[in-house]
N, C-alpha and C positions, 0 to 999 in steps of 0.2 A: 503494500500500500503507499510504500514511500514515494513522494515526500509528504504524504498525508499522515496526520497523527490521529491516533486513536485513543478512547477511552477505555476503562477496564471491562464496561460492558460490551462494547464492539469487540474487544480482544477475545473476551469470553465465548461470545456467540461465534465468531470465526474459528476458534480453537475447536468448539463442539462440532461445527459443521464442515469443517475440513476433513473430517473422518466420516461424517454422515451426509455427504453431498446429495445423495439420492433423495433425501427427505426434502430437498428444496429443488427438485427437478434438474439435478446436476448429474455429473458422472456417477459411476457405480461407487458406493460407499465403500471406504477401506475397512471399516468395522461393521460387523453384523447388526441387523435391525432386530435385536432381541427385546422383549418387553421389559426386562428389567433395567434397561438403560434410561428410563425416566429420570433417575437421581443423578445420573451421570453429569449432567450440566452443572449442578450445584456442586458436586464433588470437585469437578475440574476447575471450577471458578475459584474455589479456595487454594488450589494448588497453584494456578496462575498468579495470584497475588504474591505468594512465595516466590515463585519463579522469576516474577518481574524484578525483584529486588536483586537477584543473582545476575540477571541479564545487564542490569544497570552498573553492577560492580565490575563486569567484564567488558563494559564499553560496548556492548551489542545492542543496547537501546538507551535512549536517554528520556528523562521525564520532563515536561514542560507544565508551567502553570498556565492555565487558559481561564477564560472568563467563565466557562462551563465546569472548571474542574481540573483535575490532574489529567494529563494526556501523555502518550507514549509515542516515541518516534524511532525508526531505525537509526542504530549508531554507525559510525564510520567503519567498525570493523565487522559489521554483520554480513556483507555480501562475501567476504574471504571465508567467514565461518561457514556460511551456507554451502559454499563450494566443496567443503570437506564432508559433507552429508551425502555420500554416494551409494548407500544400499538401495536395493530395488524398492523398499518400503519408502524410503526418504524421496527418491524420485517420483513415486506415484503421489506422495504427500504434497511435493512442490508442484506437480501438475494441478491437483485439485486446489491448491491455495493460488496458484495463477488463475484458474477458472473463476474462484471466488472474487479475486481482485477485479477481474474483466467483467464478470457479472455485476459487480457493485458500481463499476463505473457507468455500465449500460442501463442499469436497472435501480433507479433512485429509492425504490422501497425495499431494498434486499433486507436491510437491518430490521425493518419492520416485520417483514415475512419472517424472518428468523425468530424474533421475539414472539410472534404469534404462534408459531409452530411450538415452540418450547412450552407456551402457556397451554396450548390444546393438548399437547402430550401430558402435562402435569394434570390438568382436569380429568383427562381420560383415565389416567391412573387413579386418581382419587375417587372417581366413579366406580372403575372396576373393582376396587379394594373396599368400597363401601365406606370411604371416609367422609365425613361431613364437611362441606366447604363454608358452612356458616360460622 
């Protein structure tokens, strides 16, 4: 997404959907569509918060204060680091990340669609499990 900066919510959504691209009419997902993944987004979000601090310390990203809160942007060392990720899985991940970035440029409602999908999956899980949402 460089040179665009992103907030924690956008990064969390992208992190989830880069491995579940088929959920938003993208390429085949890298991870299976199992029903138990409904809590995955929240678990991943907490991990991302910790990971952002590591990435900042390694100069792979920078944090910026913006009028709408803290945002993050790719750092100078990020491209060189990404070139080191050469496994088949990382290549497939990069393809899907590029699809997401391209789709976000062409489709202004991508983040709204991703948020709606997460909310819908959460509601379906609560209904299926008999949880009250009141």
